[in-house]
C-alpha positions as CSV (number, residue, x, y, z in Angstrom):
1,M,0.2,-0.1,0.1
2,T,0.9,3.4,-1.0
3,V,0.4,6.4,1.9
4,A,0.8,10.1,1.3
5,L,1.5,12.4,4.4
6,M,0.6,15.9,4.0
7,W,2.4,18.8,5.7
8,E,0.9,22.5,5.6
9,A,1.7,25.8,7.0
10,R,1.0,29.0,7.1
11,A,3.7,31.6,7.5
12,V,3.4,35.0,8.9
13,E,3.0,37.6,6.4
14,G,6.2,38.1,4.6
15,R,8.4,35.4,5.3
16,G,6.7,32.7,3.3
17,R,10.2,32.1,1.4
18,E,11.5,31.5,4.7
19,L,9.2,29.0,5.8
20,L,10.0,27.3,2.1
21,A,13.7,26.9,2.6
22,W,13.1,26.1,6.1
23,A,10.8,23.0,5.0
24,R,13.1,22.1,2.2
25,A,16.0,21.7,4.5
26,Q,14.1,19.5,7.2
27,A,15.8,16.1,6.6
28,L,13.6,12.8,7.6
29,P,15.2,10.0,9.4
30,A,14.0,7.4,6.3
31,R,14.0,8.3,2.6
32,P,10.0,8.1,1.1
33,L,9.2,7.0,-1.9
34,R,8.8,10.6,-3.4
35,R,8.8,13.9,-1.4
36,E,7.0,17.1,-3.3
37,T,7.3,20.8,-2.0
38,F,4.6,23.3,-3.2
39,Y,4.6,26.8,-2.3
40,A,1.1,28.8,-2.5
41,P,-0.4,32.6,-2.2
42,Q,-0.8,33.7,1.4
43,D,2.7,32.3,2.3
44,R,1.6,28.8,2.6
45,V,3.7,25.8,2.1
46,L,2.8,22.1,1.7
47,V,5.2,19.1,1.4
48,I,3.7,15.6,0.5
49,T,5.8,12.6,1.2
50,W,4.4,9.1,0.0
51,W,5.7,5.9,1.7
52,D,5.5,1.9,1.2
53,A,3.5,1.3,4.3
54,E,0.4,0.8,6.0
55,L,-2.3,3.9,6.8
56,D,-1.6,3.6,10.2
57,A,2.3,2.8,10.3
58,E,4.7,5.0,12.3
59,L,6.3,7.2,9.6
60,P,8.5,10.1,9.7
61,E,6.9,13.4,9.3
62,L,8.4,17.0,9.2
63,P,8.3,18.6,12.5
64,D,6.4,22.4,13.7
65,P,9.0,25.0,12.6
66,E,10.3,26.5,16.3
67,G,9.4,30.0,16.8
68,E,7.1,32.6,15.4
69,L,7.7,31.7,11.6
70,V,4.3,30.0,11.1
71,T,0.5,31.8,11.9
72,R,-1.3,28.8,13.1
73,T,-0.5,25.2,14.5
74,V,0.7,23.0,11.1
75,H,-2.0,20.9,9.7
76,R,-1.3,17.1,8.6
77,W,-3.2,14.4,7.0
78,R,-2.7,10.9,6.0
79,F,-4.2,9.4,2.9
80,E,-4.1,5.7,1.2
81,S,-3.6,6.4,-2.5
82,M,-6.0,4.7,-4.8
83,G,-3.9,4.6,-8.0
84,S,-3.5,7.4,-10.4
85,D,-5.9,7.8,-12.9
């Protein structure tokens, strides 16, 4: 089974590129099948990692940024892949 972990955060206004650089610099203790990073308006950053694992498996996730870089709690979601169309 393939599991996708999604990590999304919103930076303090004007610090989106700093949050993006921070997220891209975060190393995980294991290598996912794939890792993609996205940037959106309102200084939002999204990181998706794909894993060959069960939906409830313990998997490494990006941490919360320290300090005052984000405006709210980081959002995290876990999905089971249903394949591509």
